[in-house]
C-alpha positions in Angstrom: 0.0 0.0 0.0 1.5 3.3 -1.1 1.6 6.4 1.2 -1.0 8.1 -1.1 -3.3 5.1 -0.7 -2.9 5.1 3.0 -3.6 8.9 3.1 -6.8 8.5 1.1 -8.0 5.6 3.2 -7.3 7.5 6.4 -9.1 10.6 5.1 -12.1 8.6 4.1 -12.1 6.7 7.4 -12.1 9.9 9.3 -15.1 11.2 7.4 -17.0 7.9 7.9 -16.3 7.9 11.6 -17.7 11.4 11.9 -20.7 10.5 9.8 -21.5 7.4 11.9 -21.1 9.2 15.2 -23.2 12.1 14.1 -26.2 10.0 12.8 -27.3 7.5 15.4 -31.0 7.9 14.6 -30.4 7.3 10.9 -28.5 4.2 11.8 -31.3 3.0 14.1 -33.8 3.5 11.3 -31.7 1.6 8.9 -31.3 -1.4 11.2 -35.0 -1.4 12.1 -36.2 -1.1 8.5 -33.8 -3.7 7.3 -35.8 -6.3 9.2 -38.7 -5.8 6.7 -37.1 -4.4 3.5 -34.0 -5.8 1.8 -31.4 -3.2 2.4 -34.0 -1.2 4.3 -35.5 0.4 1.2 -37.3 -0.1 -2.1 -35.0 2.0 -4.3 -31.5 0.7 -4.6 -29.9 4.0 -5.7 -30.6 5.6 -2.3 -28.4 3.1 -0.4 -24.8 3.9 0.5 -22.5 2.4 3.1 -22.2 2.3 6.1 -25.9 3.3 6.1 -27.9 6.1 4.4 -29.4 9.1 6.0 -33.2 8.9 6.8 -34.8 12.1 5.9 -37.6 13.4 8.1 -38.9 16.4 6.2 -38.2 18.9 3.5 -39.1 22.5 2.7 -38.2 24.5 -0.3 -34.7 23.3 -1.2 -33.8 22.2 2.4 -33.9 18.7 4.0 -33.8 17.7 7.6 -32.8 14.2 8.7 -34.0 12.2 11.7 -31.0 13.4 13.7 -32.0 17.0 13.1 -29.3 18.0 10.6 -30.1 20.5 7.9 -29.0 20.0 4.3 -29.1 22.1 1.2 -30.8 19.7 -1.3 -28.5 19.4 -4.3 -30.0 16.1 -5.6 -33.7 17.1 -5.9 -35.1 13.6 -6.1 -32.6 12.7 -8.9 -34.2 15.5 -11.1 -37.8 14.8 -10.3 -37.9 17.4 -7.6 -37.5 20.5 -9.7 -40.2 22.3 -7.6 -38.5 21.5 -4.3 -40.4 20.2 -1.4 -44.2 21.0 -1.0 -44.4 24.0 -3.2 -47.6 25.9 -2.3 -48.8 25.9 -5.9 -48.5 22.1 -6.1 -50.1 21.6 -2.7 -53.1 23.8 -3.7 -53.6 22.0 -7.0 -53.4 18.6 -5.3 -55.9 19.5 -2.6 -58.4 20.9 -5.1 -58.2 17.7 -7.1 -58.7 15.6 -4.1 -61.8 17.5 -3.1 -63.4 16.5 -6.4 -62.7 12.8 -5.8 -59.5 10.9 -6.2 -60.6 7.8 -8.2 -63.2 8.8 -10.9 -63.0 5.6 -12.9 -63.4 7.4 -16.2 -62.1 10.1 -18.5 -61.5 13.3 -16.6 -61.0 16.9 -17.4 -57.5 17.2 -16.0 -56.0 14.5 -18.2 -56.8 16.2 -21.5 -55.7 19.6 -20.1 -52.3 18.3 -19.2 -52.0 16.4 -22.5 -52.6 19.6 -24.4 -50.0 21.5 -22.4 -47.4 18.8 -23.0 -48.1 18.7 -26.8 -47.8 22.5 -27.0 -44.6 22.6 -24.9 -42.9 19.8 -26.9 -43.9 20.2 -30.5 -42.5 16.8 -31.5 -45.2 15.2 -29.3 -48.3 15.2 -31.5 -50.1 12.8 -29.4 -49.3 11.6 -25.8 -50.3 8.9 -23.4 -49.6 8.8 -19.6 -48.0 6.2 -17.4 -46.9 6.0 -13.8 -43.1 6.1 -14.5 -40.5 6.8 -17.0 -39.7 3.1 -17.1 -43.2 2.3 -18.2 -43.1 5.1 -20.8 -39.9 3.6 -22.4 -41.4 0.1 -22.4 -44.5 1.4 -24.2 -42.4 3.4 -26.7 -40.3 0.3 -27.5 -43.4 -1.8 -27.9 -44.9 0.9 -30.3 -41.7 0.8 -32.4 -41.7 -3.0 -32.7 -45.3 -3.0 -33.8 -45.0 0.0 -36.1 -41.9 -1.3 -38.0 -42.5 -5.0 -37.8 -38.9 -5.4 -36.7 -37.3 -6.9 -33.6 -34.0 -5.2 -32.8 -33.6 -2.1 -30.6 -30.3 -0.1 -30.6 -29.3 1.2 -27.2 -26.0 2.6 -25.8 -23.6 1.4 -23.1 -24.3 3.4 -20.0 -27.8 4.2 -21.0 -30.5 4.1 -18.3 -34.1 4.1 -19.3 -35.7 2.8 -16.1 -35.5 0.1 -13.6 -35.7 -2.7 -16.2 -33.8 -0.9 -19.0 -30.2 -0.4 -17.8 -27.2 -1.0 -20.0 -23.9 -1.1 -18.3 -20.6 -2.8 -19.0 -22.3 -6.1 -18.3 -26.0 -7.1 -19.1 -28.2 -6.4 -16.1 -30.2 -9.4 -14.8 -33.2 -7.1 -14.3 -33.3 -5.8 -17.9 -36.3 -7.0 -20.0 -35.4 -9.5 -22.7 -35.9 -7.5 -25.9 -33.5 -8.0 -28.7 -31.0 -5.2 -27.8 -27.9 -4.2 -29.7 -25.7 -2.2 -27.3 -23.3 0.3 -29.0 -20.8 2.8 -27.6 -22.2 6.2 -26.8 -21.0 9.2 -28.9 -19.5 6.9 -31.5 -21.0 7.8 -34.9 -18.7 5.4 -36.7 -19.8 2.4 -34.8 -23.4 3.5 -35.3 -22.9 3.7 -39.0 -21.3 0.3 -39.2 -24.2 -1.2 -37.3 -26.8 0.2 -39.6 -24.8 -0.8 -42.7 -24.7 -4.3 -41.3 -28.2 -4.8 -40.0 -30.2 -1.7 -40.6 -33.1 -3.6 -42.1 -33.6 -5.4 -38.8 -33.5 -2.4 -36.5 -36.9 -1.2 -35.3 -35.6 1.8 -33.3 -32.8 3.6 -31.6 -33.4 4.5 -27.9 -31.1 7.2 -26.7 -30.7 9.8 -23.9 -29.5 13.1 -25.3 -27.3 13.2 -22.2 -26.4 10.1 -20.3 -27.9 10.7 -16.9 -27.2 7.8 -14.5 -23.8 7.2 -16.1 -22.5 10.6 -15.2 -24.2 13.4 -17.1 -22.3 12.8 -20.3 -23.8 15.0 -23.1 -24.3 13.7 -26.6 -22.2 15.3 -29.2 -24.4 17.3 -31.7 -22.9 15.3 -34.6 -23.8 12.0 -32.8 -27.4 13.0 -32.4 -27.6 14.1 -36.0 -26.1 10.8 -37.1 -28.8 9.0 -35.2 -31.5 10.9 -36.9 -29.9 10.4 -40.4 -29.3 6.7 -40.0 -32.8 5.9 -38.6 -34.5 7.8 -41.4 -32.4 6.0 -44.1 -33.2 2.6 -42.6 -36.9 3.2 -41.9 -36.3 2.8 -38.2 -37.7 5.0 -35.4 -35.7 7.4 -33.2 -36.9 7.3 -29.6 -35.4 10.0 -27.4 -35.6 9.5 -23.7 -36.2 12.9 -22.2 -37.4 11.6 -18.8 -34.6 13.5 -17.2 -33.3 15.9 -20.0 -36.6 17.6 -20.9 -36.0 19.9 -18.0 -32.6 21.1 -19.3 -34.0 23.5 -22.0 -37.3 25.3 -22.5 -38.6 22.6 -25.0 -36.3 19.7 -24.1 -32.7 18.8 -25.0 -33.4 17.2 -28.3 -35.1 20.4 -29.5 -32.1 22.4 -28.3 -30.0 20.4 -30.8 -32.5 20.7 -33.6 -33.4 17.0 -33.5 -37.0 15.9 -34.0 -37.5 12.3 -32.8 -40.3 10.0 -33.8 -41.1 9.2 -30.2 -40.3 11.0 -27.0 -40.5 9.7 -23.4 -41.1 12.0 -20.5 -41.4 11.8 -16.7 -40.0 13.0 -13.4 -40.9 16.6 -12.8 -43.7 16.8 -15.5 -46.0 15.2 -13.0 -45.4 17.9 -10.4 -43.3 15.6 -8.4 -45.9 12.8 -8.3 -45.5 9.3 -9.9 -45.6 10.1 -13.6 -44.4 9.1 -17.1 -45.5 9.8 -20.6 -44.7 8.7 -24.1 -45.7 10.4 -27.3 -44.7 11.5 -30.8 -45.9 11.2 -34.3 -49.7 10.9 -34.7 -49.5 7.9 -37.0 -47.4 5.9 -34.5 -49.5 6.9 -31.5 -52.6 5.8 -33.4 -51.6 2.3 -32.5 -52.9 3.0 -29.0 -56.2 4.5 -30.1 -58.9 2.2 -28.7 -61.2 3.1 -31.6 -59.0 1.4 -34.2 -55.5 0.7 -32.9 -54.1 -2.8 -32.2 -52.2 -2.0 -28.9 -53.9 -1.8 -25.5 -52.3 0.4 -22.9 -53.6 -0.1 -19.4 -52.8 1.4 -16.0 -55.2 2.1 -13.2 -53.5 5.3 -12.2 -52.2 6.5 -15.6 -54.7 9.5 -15.5 -55.1 9.9 -11.7 -56.4 13.4 -10.9 -53.7 14.1 -8.3 -50.8 13.8 -10.7 -52.7 15.5 -13.6 -53.5 18.5 -11.3 -49.9 18.7 -9.9 -48.4 18.4 -13.4 -50.5 21.2 -14.9 -49.9 23.5 -11.9 -46.2 22.9 -12.1 -45.8 23.5 -15.8 -48.0 26.6 -15.9 -47.3 28.3 -12.6 -43.7 27.4 -11.8 -41.6 25.6 -14.5 -42.6 27.6 -17.6 -40.3 27.5 -20.6 -38.8 30.8 -19.4 -38.2 29.3 -15.9 -36.5 26.2 -17.5 -34.2 28.4 -19.5 -33.3 30.5 -16.4 -32.6 27.5 -14.2 -30.4 25.9 -17.0 -28.4 29.2 -17.2 -27.9 29.1 -13.4 -26.6 25.5 -13.6 -24.3 26.3 -16.5 -22.8 29.2 -14.7 -22.3 27.1 -11.5 -20.7 24.3 -13.5 -18.3 26.7 -15.2 -17.3 28.3 -11.9 -16.7 24.9 -10.3 -14.6 23.7 -13.3 -12.6 27.0 -13.1 -11.8 26.3 -9.4 -10.7 22.8 -10.2 -8.5 23.9 -13.0 -6.9 26.5 -10.8 -6.2 23.9 -8.2 -4.5 21.7 -10.8 -6.4 18.5 -10.0 -8.3 16.0 -12.2 -11.7 16.9 -11.0 -14.3 18.2 -13.5 -18.1 18.7 -13.6 -19.9 17.5 -16.8 -23.5 18.0 -17.7 -26.0 20.4 -19.3 -27.9 23.2 -17.6 -29.2 22.4 -14.2 -27.8 18.9 -13.9 -24.2 17.9 -13.5 -21.8 15.3 -12.2 -18.4 15.4 -10.6 -15.7 13.2 -12.1 -12.2 12.6 -10.9 -10.9 12.2 -14.5 -8.7 14.2 -16.8 -9.5 15.1 -20.4 -12.7 14.9 -22.4 -15.4 12.4 -21.2 -17.4 11.1 -24.1 -18.7 7.8 -22.7 -18.8 5.8 -19.5 -15.7 3.8 -20.5 -13.7 7.0 -20.1 -14.3 6.8 -16.3 -13.3 3.2 -15.7 -10.0 4.1 -14.2 -11.5 6.5 -11.6 -10.8 5.5 -8.0 -14.3 5.0 -6.4 -12.9 6.1 -3.1 -12.6 9.6 -4.4 -16.3 9.8 -5.1 -17.0 8.6 -1.5 -14.6 11.1 -0.2 -16.3 13.9 -2.0 -19.8 12.8 -1.0 -19.1 12.5 2.7 -17.1 15.8 2.6 -20.2 17.5 1.2 -22.5 15.9 3.8 -20.3 17.1 6.6 -20.7 20.6 5.3 -24.5 20.4 5.0 -24.7 19.6 1.3 -26.9 16.7 0.2 -25.8 15.4 -3.2 -25.5 11.9 -4.7 -22.8 9.4 -3.8 -21.9 9.1 -7.5 -21.3 12.9 -7.7 -24.6 13.7 -9.3 -25.7 17.3 -8.5 -29.1 18.8 -9.4 -30.5 22.4 -9.1 -34.1 23.0 -8.2 -36.2 26.1 -8.5 -36.2 27.1 -4.8 -32.4 26.7 -4.5 -31.3 30.2 -3.7 -28.0 32.0 -4.3 -26.9 31.5 -0.7 -27.2 27.7 -1.1 -25.3 27.8 -4.3 -22.5 29.8 -2.6 -22.4 27.2 0.1 -21.9 24.5 -2.5 -19.1 26.4 -4.1 -17.5 27.0 -0.7 -17.8 23.3 0.1 -16.0 22.3 -3.2 -13.3 24.9 -2.6 -12.8 23.6 0.9 -12.6 20.0 -0.5 -9.9 21.1 -2.9 -8.0 22.9 -0.1 -8.2 19.9 2.3 -7.8 17.0 -0.1 -6.0 18.3 -3.3 -2.9 16.2 -2.4 -5.0 13.1 -2.6 -6.4 13.8 -6.0 -4.8 12.9 -9.4 -3.1 15.9 -11.1 -4.6 17.6 -14.1 -2.8 17.4 -17.4 -5.4 18.9 -19.7 -8.3 21.3 -19.4 -11.8 20.1 -18.4 -14.6 20.0 -20.9 -17.1 22.8 -20.5 
């Protein structure tokens, strides 16, 4: 073991000791809940060793855990919480909807109103249907592409995450549904072209995130997205753009920002006002497959059009997260990312923040990051060091370095985040790999 390794292990151990000593109530909650839930939860991403914090309440962009500690919320429910916690406008809409009856067992007024709003906000969505999650939305979009084209193969990309049963890492996930997937490297137009030249007639669709989210906020190169559109059109395949996360990164979604018009788009997260929500939509002729008057595909779900989500979604998009607000939040995120990268460059360390707009990810890597494979050599202990350092300073982010801005996050909280990163650099710079090239902006 080298002295540098010993120092890193010692620094991390000290942070973990402080964390454990400071959070006895969270530890007790974890031990108790683990008797009934595997790993004490129903959402794997929320776990981290030695035990995760248990949150007691939230307000605006602030969280309090069961031990009474206050945190600036820089994870925002992994992008679903763009409105923060219990926004008055959302609460009012939900209460009004509940007063009219929760389960109406029929078409309701709120469903059509939200659908119209989404189609107007995202012009590529000519018709839309609702689900309860982004996972369901992507499953239905894939099903539509298979039926519409009469083909079987779906192109996806290494590092892509399209829901709990649609993850594509370095190895196949045992929980991924058994469609006929062809997994290609992200941001590699040459591999894409070769795949279509070889088997384009068998490809029903390409499913892509315009920025890899779960794999580290790696943006698609504009030329890569254009190649996707060109190749699918030539082959008669469909282009499905997963904007469950990225639709919040620009006024009309990230694909529109790049001038790309997909055949199908999937949505979710914040569009339901913070409630369980997903949606898939796109070209009228494709979506006609789900028209019960004539289409061959049934699409069920008891709570697809539940009035609580419909009301919360409409209130959020009209009263809080308008296209103008989306653009302003994206600008704040871009400015923060640029300032953080400038500080890292000044410190001379291989730490950079990638992403688009209001969503970013910290990476202990040098040079340009184009795909998850560029991060394979990163020491995972550095991510843990950064995460527990931020926690100790009252900043709640993700263990993988994922950082998200929400509407109620004020300038003072952003300044505290910057101070926490600067302090991290001051305290731990000697443990970080040195920089040899500029970070990608």
